N, C-alpha and C positions, 0 to 999 in steps of 0.2 A: 575636818569640820565636825563638830559634835552633833549627833542625831537627836532631835527633840524627843521627848518622852511621849510616845503615842498613848500610853495609858492615861496620862494626865489630860491629854486632849479629849479622849473619849469620856472620861469621868467628869472633867471640868466644863465640857461643852464650849460655848463661845468665849467665856471668860478665860479659860485655859488657853484657847487658841490665840486670843488677842495678846496674851502675855508672851507667847512663844514666837509669834511671827512665822514666816514660811521659808526663811532663807536657808535653814539647815537641813532640808530634806535630802535624802540620798538621790543621786542620779540613778534613774531607773533603766533606761535603755537608750542606746545611740540610734540615730536615724528616725526620730519622731516620737511623739507621745504615745504611750500605750493606750489602747482603746478599751474602755470598760462599758459594756452595755448593761443596763438594769431594766428588767421587765417587771412592771407593777409599781404603782405610785401610792401604795398604802403606807402603813407605819414601817414595814420592813424595807420596801424599796426606796421610798423617799429618804429615809434616814441613812441608808447605805450610800445613796448618791451624794448626799450632803457631806457625810463624813469622809468619803473618798477624796473629795475636793478639799476639805479641811486638812486632811493628812498629806496631800500632795497636790498642789495647784497645777502641776504639769500634766496630770492625768486628763485624758479626753473622756469625760463621763457623759453618757447619754441615757436619759430616763425615757423609756417607752411606756406611755400610758394614754389610753384612748380618751378617758374622761377628763374634762377640764377641772373638776374638783373631786375630792374624795370624801365620801360620806362615812363617818366613823361608826363602827358598831358600838364602841363605848359611848354611852349617853343616848343611844337610839331608843332605849326603853323609856327614857324620860319623854321622848317625843310621843310615844304611845299614850302616856298619861297626861299629855297636854302641858308638860312642864318645860318643854323646849320646842323650838321650831326646827324643821329640817335644815334651814339655812344656817342655824347656829352650830350645827355639827358638820358642816360642809367646809372643806379646806382646799384651797388652791395650792398647787405645787409651784406656781410662778415665782414665789420668792427664792426658790432654788436657782432660778436663772439669774435673777437680779443680784442676789447677795453672794452666790457661791460659784457662778459660772457653769452650772450644770446645763447641758443642752436637753431640751425636752422635745420628743417626737410624739405628736398627738395622733396615734394610730394604734391598731391592734397587732400584736405579735401573733402570727399565725402558726409558725413552725420554727424549730431550732434544729440546726445541723451541727451537732457537737464536733464531728470529725473535721468539717470545713471551717468551724468557728464562724458561723453566720446565722443571722436571724432574718427570717422572711416576714415582711410586713404585709398588711392587707392591701396597701396601695401599690404593691408589686415590687417595692424596693427590697434590696438584699443588703443587710447591714453587717459588716465584718466586726469582729471583736477579738481582743486578746484574752480578756476574761469576761465572763457573763455572770450576772447575779439575777437569780430568778426568785421573785417574791409574788407568786401567783395566787396566794390565798387558798380558799377552798372551793370545791365544786360540790353541789348537792347530788346525792345518789338517788336519782329519780327511779332507779330500778330496784331499790332495796325493799320497799314495802308495797304490797299489792294495792293498786288503785291510786298511788300517789305519783304523779308525773308533773311536767311543767304546766299542763293545762289545769290539773287539780290545784296547783299553787295559786291560780287566779280565784279560786273559791275558798280554799283553806290555806291562807298564806303562811309561808315559813318565816318571813321577815328576818332571815338570818344573814342576808346581805342588805345592809341598810340602804334605803332609798325608796323607790316606788313600792316595794313590798311593805315597808314600814308604814307608808301612808295608806295603803290598802287596808292593813290591819287596823289602823287607827279609825278609818271611816267605818269599818264594820262594827267596831266597838261603839262608836257614836250612834250608829243606826239601830243597834240592838235594843229591843224593848226592855224596860225594867223587869227584872225577874228572870232574865235569860241566863243560860249556863255557858260560860266560857271554858273551853277545854284547851289546855296546853299539853302537847305530847313531845317531850324531849327524847333524843336518841340515846343509844348506848355510847360509852366511851370508845375511842377518843373523838372529840368534836371541838369546834371553835367555841371558846369562852365557856368553860364548864359551869360557872355560877350563873350564866346569863339567863337561862330559862326561869330560874327561881327569883332572880331580881325582877324579871318581867312579871312573874306572878304577883309579887308584892305591889309593883307599880300599877298594874292593871286593877288589882284590888283597891288601891287607893283611888283610882278613877271611878270605879264602880261605887265605892263608899260615898263619894261626893255627888255622883250623878245618877246612879242606878242602884240604890241601896238594897233592893230586894234580890239582886243577882248573886250568883255563886260562881266559884272558879274551881275547876277540877284539873289536877295534874295527873295525866296517865304516863308514867315514867317507864322506860325500858330498863332502868337500873334499880338496884335495891338500896342504893345510897347515892348521895350527891355532895358536891363541894359546899362547904360551910353549912351543912345541913342543920346542925343544932342551932346556929345563929339565925338561919332563916325561919326555922319552925318557932323559935322563941319570938321572933319579931312578928310573924304572922298571927300568933296567938295574942300578942300584946296589942297589935294595931288593928287586926281584922278578925276578931274571934268568931268562929263558926262560918267564915266566908270561904276559906281555902281548904280543899281536901287534896291530899297527896296519896296516890296509890303506887306502890313499888311494882317492879316487874313481876315478882313472884306472887303478888297478891292481886293481880288483875290489871296492872298498868301497861304491860307490853302490848303494843298495837300490832296486830297481824294483817289487818286490811282496813282500808279507808274508802268510804263512798263519799267523795267530795260534794256530789250534787245534793245529797241529803245531810251532809255533815255528820255522818255516822261512822264511828270507829269501833272495830271489832277486836276483842281480846279473847284470851282463853276462857275468861270468866263471863263472857257476854258482851253486849254492845252498849255503847253510850252515844247519845246524840247531843250535839251542842248547838247553841244559837250562833256562836262564833267559835271556829276551830283554828288554833295556831299549831300546825303540824310541822315539827322540825325534823327533817329526815337525816339519816346517816350521811357522812361526808367523806371526802377524799381530797387529795391535793388537786389544785387547779388543773384543768384538762391539759394544758400545754405541757405540763410536767410529765404526765403519763404518756402523751404522744411522742415525747422526745426520749423516752426510755429512762426517765429519771426517777420513776416511782417503782416500788416493788409490789409484790402480791397484796400487801396490806392496803395499797392505795396511797400510801405516804412515801415521802422521799428520804432514803437513808443518806446521812451525811457524815463526814469526818467532823466530830464535835470540836476539834481544835480550830478548824478553819471554816467550817460550814461548807466545804467543798463536797460535791456529790461523791458518794461512794460508788456510783455506777458510771460516771462520765467525768473525765478530767477537765479542768479549767472552767467548770460551771459550779457556782456557789448557790445554794438554796437556803432560804430561811423563812421564818414566820410560821403561819398555820400549816404550811404544806409539808413540814419536815417531821421526822421522828426525832424528838428532842429529849428523850429520856424522861426525867422527872419534871421538866419544865412544862407548864400548861400552854395551850394554844391561846395566846392573848396578845393584845396590842403591846403591852409592856414587855413581854418576851420577845416579840419581833423587833422592837426598838433596841433592846439590849443585844440581841443576836446581830443586828445590823452593824453595830459599832465594832464588834469582834470580827465580823466578816470584812469590813472595810480595812481594818488594821492588818488582817491576814493577807488580803490582796496586795496591799502596799508592800508588805514584807516579802511576799512571793515574787513580785515584780522586781524587787531589789535584790533577789537572791538570798534573802535572809530567812531564818527560822521564825515562825510565829511565836509570840509570847503566849504563856499559859493563859487560857481564857477564864474569865470569871463573869458569870451571868447573874441577872437579877430579874425579879418579876414582882409587880404590885398590882393588886386587883381590889377595887372598891365596888361595892354593890349597894344600891339604894333600895330601901323598902318603902320610903316616903320622902317627901321633899327635904325634911330635916332629920332623916334617920338613915344612916349608912353603916356598913360593916366592911371589914377589909381582911386580906391575907397577903403576906409578903414572903418572899423566899430568896435566898442566895444559892447559887449553884456553881459547881466546879466539876472538873473531870475526876471521877473516882472509878478505877478499874476500866478506864477507857470510855466511860459513858458519862453523860451529864446527870449528876446526882445532886440532891439538895445537901447543902452544908449542914451538918448536925447542929441543932440549936440556933440556926441563923434566922429562921423565919419567925413570923408572928401572926397570930390570929386575934381578932377582936375578942375581948373577954365576954363570956356569958353573964347575964344578970347585971349588965352595966346600967348606970342611970341614964335617963333621957339626955342629959347634958353631954355625955360621952358620945352617944349616937349622933347628936347634933354637931358636935365637934368633928366627927369623922365625915359627916356630910360636907362640911366646909373644907376639910382636907381633900376630899374627892374632887371638889371644884378646882382646887389648886393643882391637884395631880393632872387633871384633864388639860388645864391651861398649859401646864409645863410640858407635857408629853406632845401635845399638838404643836407647840412652839418649837420644841426640839426636833420633831420629825419634819415639819413642813416649813420651818424657818420664819 
């Protein structure tokens, strides 16, 4: 019997799957369906669970996720500016049950035993697996900058995990008197969503322009450059002249200490005090990855880029923001792309077959205003055993483009968000 083209399913999504059917998938193992457990219901985990079932209906796929819905970091900056509501960026994984036969366990995974191939849940259950997929996202390093811990985040929110922190920062912006200073402090690389702090600056500036026009925004950056910098700076000048100031790490932007009670940030060049402070600390792979011995000294998880299998533990695949992914950014689009490669690699491994050569992609849109967006795209493949960008494959929005081009990209961004959330959450 001819094996269906997995790449076509992955690239074609539902349309490709409907055309192929499921009758031709290879027999995996005698004596029962292989069990695949997936920890984490975000873009990486949900997409992997879905595509595992699309690629082989006989797999027993269980998604472990404690939250009934996933609040996306993409478009969360629009919530801060009052352009979206949190409910509009919240997505249930329940369609994965109804449409694809994924089992969902609403619980927290407490620990992984890679040797015994078991996951321990908070409710006391011990779940066995043949293959495990870990998509734990990021944890914030509350020990990285003096003065910033979980308690400080209640005063100077990071809002880098969308949800309650997003709403806290929004309330602080709304309560701030006109003429106040908003400070955003992004971390050094690598971190989740590299363009995110600068999109946030533009959208907060848009809110201030409409509601608190005497206010200013200061970016104290740990870095000397940032993603899509020329596009952001052009947009800030065009849309919000004189409102946004950016200080690089070498010119006074690197924060060495924060006093959350007074909202004061200290740098080598002095201190700055804000009316609202959005402090984004350094990050690492989600805690469960480190506790299971899946992260190295960098705090991130090394993987085999062909299959996304852990370089430190067999039969465990890791993807999304938690991994060392070469040239790929830590983004929702990257996680979605990696998930499909991971699903195909697991199906191949369980069938005793070699994985196909992976090809990844990433697309990132950033809003600066409701009708103004810029983008960057990239394609990636293995070069010298690492994930590298395919030369001349990517694209960045052009500088000095007319307003109509930026408005068109804002519409494309809306379509991208609808498409990726439908693809990931079904």
